[in-house]
C-alpha positions, 0 to 999 in steps of 0.5 A: 596328620594334625587336627588343625583346621584349614584356617589354623594352618593359614594363620600359622603360615601367615605368622611364620610358624610353619614353612611353605612346604609343610603348609602345602603338605598339611593342607593337601592331607587335610583336604584329602581327609575331608573329602574321604570323610576321615576328618570331621568338619564343624560348622562355625557359628559366626555372630550375625552382622550389626545393623547400621544405625541412622547415622551410619547410612551416610557413611555406609551408603555407597555413592551413586554413580553418575550415569553420564558417560565421560568421553575423552576429546580424542574419542569424539568423532568429528562430524563428517561433512555432507558431500552431497551439499554443493559448495556455494560460489563466491559472491559476484560483487567480489569478482567484480571488485577484483577485476576493477582493482586489477584494471586500475593497477595495470593502468597505473603501471602503464602510465608510470612506464610511459612517463619514465620513458618520456622523461629518461629517453635520451633526446637526439643531439640535433634537438638539444642544439636547436633548443640551446640556440633558441634559448640563447637567441631569446636571451640576447633578444630580451637582454637589450630590451631589459637594459633599455627599460631599466635605463630611465628607472636607474636614472630616477633611482640615482637622483632620489638617492642623492636627495639633492634639489639644488639647481645643479642637481636638477639641471644634471638630471634634466640633461641625462633625462634628455639624453635617453631615448623616447622609449627609455623615458616612456618605459620609466613613466609608469614605474613605481620609481617615477611615482616616488619622484612625483611624491618627492617633487610635491613634498619639496614643493610644500617645503618651499611653500612653507619657507615663503613666509621667510623669503617669499621671492626665493621660495617662489623661484624654487616653486616655479623651478619645481613646476618646470622640472615636473613638467619636463619629465612628464609629471602633470600635478594640479597641486603644483600651483603658485599662489 
C-alpha cells in the first residue's frame, strides 16, 4: 500500500496518472488502514480565510431576496361567484320599449300587406268595363264643350296673327264672329285672347289718332270703324272716343 493520502489519490486520478480500478482499489485499502489504525492521519493546517475589506462588502454580500411571491397567471384562482347573491331582473323600461317596438313593427307589416292586397288584387271584369265606359262617356261629353269653348278664341287668335286692320279683315272677322253661337261668343269674352284683342284695338286707335294731322277725315273714319268693331264684339272701352 502506498503512503499516498486520499487527496493525493484523487489528484492522481483526476490527472490521469492512475486508472479507475487502481484508484478505487488504493482508496479502499487506504480507508481500511485508517479505520484499523494502521495509517496515520495528519491534520492539515489550512491558513485562515482572508477577512473582506470595506470595498468587498458590495461584492461578497449576497443580494437580498425579494420576499414577494411571484404567482403565475395560470395559478391565480378566479373568484368564485357568490351563488347566494340573487340576479337582478332587467329594468322594466327595457321590456316596455321592446313591447312598443314589437307592436309598431307588427302594425307596419299589417298595413303594408293590406296595401299590397288592395293594389295588386285583380278587379272583376265587370268593374273594369264599367269604368272604361264611364271614362269614354265623360270624354265624349267633355269633347264638344271643349271644342265649343275654343271656337271663339281660335277665331280671335287667327285674326291677331294676321295683324291686318283693313276693312276687308274687319268685315271677315265680324261675319265669322256672327256665325258663332252665343255660347261660343260668351265663352271667348273672358279669355286672355279677348284681352289681347282689346289692347290691339286701342293701340290701333291711337295710331289712327296720330295720323289725324296728315289726313284728319280718313283717320276719323278709321277711328269710328274701330269703335263700331269693338262694340260689335262686346268690348266697351271709354277711351275709344272721337275728339
